[in-house]
N, C-alpha and C positions, 0 to 999 in steps of 0.2 A: 691798661687800668685807669680809673679816673673818679673824681667826683667822692672822694671819700668824706663820709659824713657821720654824726653822732646824734642818736635820739635815746629817747627813755633814759635822761641823764638824772642821775640821783646824786646823794652824798657819797655812795661808795660804789655806785655802777654806772655804766654807759652802755649802748647799743652802737656797735660800730657798723655801717655797712658802706658799698662801693659799687661802682660800674666796672663790672670785668670787661676786659679786653678780649677775651676768649670765653666762649660760653659753652665749650665742648664738655661732655658730661663727666671726664674723668680730670678735670682740672680743680685743684684745692689752692687754698690761698693760706699763707701764713702772715699772722698779725702781731705785730708789736707796739709797745706804748713806753712812754717816760713822761715823769713830770717835765714841764717846758725848762726849768732851769738845771735840768740834770743831763748828765751825758749818757746815762747808763739805761738801755733799753731791757724792755721786762716782756718776755716771750707770753703771748696771749694764746698760743697754739694754733694749730692748723684746722681749718674747716673740714666739714665732708666735702665730697665731691659735689661740684656745681650748687655750691652755697656762698652766698654774698653778704652774709652778716656773722659778727662775732661778739660774743656778749664779755665785756670786762667788768670784773668784780674785785673787790677788795682795795678800791680807790680811797684817797683820802679826798675830805672835805674842802670844799673852798680853794681848788687846786687846779692849775691850768696844766692841758695835758697834750702832747703832740702824738701822733700815731703813725704808722707805716704798715703798708701791706704789699706783698710779692705773691707773684703766681707761680705754683709748682706742677708740673706738668711732665711725664715721662722720666721724673727724677731731674728735670732741668728747673733751674730757678732764674727768674726775671728779677731785673734790678728792683729795688724798693721803690714803690711811689710814696712820698711823706706828705703828710699833712700836719704844718707846724700850728700850735696854737688851736688846735682843732676845738676844744671844749673845755669849761669850765665846770667842775661839780658844783652841787649845791652846798650850800652851808647846814642845810637841815634834810631829813631824810624825805625822800619821794614815797608819797603814801597814795597812789591813785585809788579813786573809789571803784569797787567792784560794778561791772556792768552786767546785763541779763539777770536780773535777780528773780528767778522764778522759783515759787514755792509749792508744793505738793505733796501729797500722801502717795508713797510708792509701793509701801508693803503693808499689808494686814497681818496682824497675829491675834490669835484668841487665847487669853489667858484668864485662868479661873472663870470661865463661862463669859466673859467681857470681851468687846473687840476694841483692838489698839492700834493706832497705825503709825509707821515710820514715817516723819515728815522729812524732807530734803528739801533745802534751799541751793539753787545751783547759781553760778556766776561765770562770766568770762574771764577767764584766768589772765594775769599781767604780770609783769616784772617791775618790782620795785623795791626801795629799800624797807621792806616789811617783811616780817616772819609769818604773819597770820591774817586770815580773814575770819571774823568771828559773828556767830548766829546769836541774836538776841530775840526773847519773846516776851509778849504780853498780852493781857486781857483787855486791855485798853489801847486806844491810837497814839498814847504817848510813850515814847522811847523810855523803856525802865532803866537803862544806865546799868551797872554791874549787877543790879538785882534781877535783871533778866538775862544774864549771859548763860548760854547753852553749851557751845562747843567752838573749836576753832579749827582750820586748816591751812597748810602752806600754800598760797598762790604760786603758780608757774605759768611761763610765757605761754600762751598757745593752747593750753590743755585745758578743757572745761572741767571745773572743779565742782564739788558739793559738800555741803554741811548738813550734818544729821541732828536732828532734835531727838531727844530721848523720848521714848514712846506716850504720847497722849492719847487718852481715851476718845474713843470715835462715838461722841456723845452729841453730837450737833454743836459742840462749842466754837465759839467765834474768835481765833487768835490771831494776833498781829506779829509779822516777822520783820527784823532789820538785819543787814549785814553791815558791819564795818572793817574797815582796813585798819589793822594796828601796827604801829612800828618798832624797830627793832629794839629801841632805847626807852620807850615809851613817853618820849617827850612830845611826839608827834602823832595823831591819829587823824584818819579820814572823817569825814561826816557819816553818821548814820544815815544807810539808805534803805528805803521800805521795800519789802519783796512785793511781786505781785504772784496771785492776787492780795490785796490789802484791804480787809482781812482774809484769811482761809476760814472757811467752816470744815472742821472735821466732823462730817457727818457720819451717823452710824448706818445709813442705808447704803 
C-alpha cells in the first residue's frame, strides 16, 4: 500500500485515499488518524471490500493530522502504512458550490380546476462542512435573498440530489431559480448559483 492522500479537506472533514498493494475483491482496509502532536490514534473504521477511500468527520479546525492505513484479508492484518503530517484542516467551513444545477417541472397536479407543477432543482452532490443546499426563487433575475427561500436538502457525496419548490401555477410565468450551499454555523455560505434554464417558464400548455 502506498500514496496515502487527503482531499475534500474542510474544517471538520477530510477524505482519505490510497493506492492498494492488493486489489483482490475481498480486501478491506482499516484507517486510523490522530492529531500530529498526540500519541493517541482514533479508529475511523474499516472500508467495504475493494474500497480505497475513507471519510473522516468530527475533526478540529486548523489542526495538523497524521493518518495510517492497513490491509485486512482472510483475517490477516498487514503492518500500518503511516503518513505523518498528511493534512491540515481549514479554519473555516468548506462549502462547495453545487454543480449540475438543472431545474424543471417534473409533476403536474390539477387543484380546483387549475394546473400546478412540482418544480425540482437537481444538483451534483458533494461532501463539505455544510448541512444543506437551499433553493431560492424570484420573478426577476436578481437574487432575492431570504425573501425567496423555498426549501433545503442535505448534500451527500456522490448521490444526485434535488430540492423541490412548493407548487407554482402553470400559467406561463417566468421564474428564476438559484441554489446556494449553506454552512453548519451560518458564518460562511457559498455563492448563489443560477439554475438552468434561467429563467424557467412554467407553461400551462
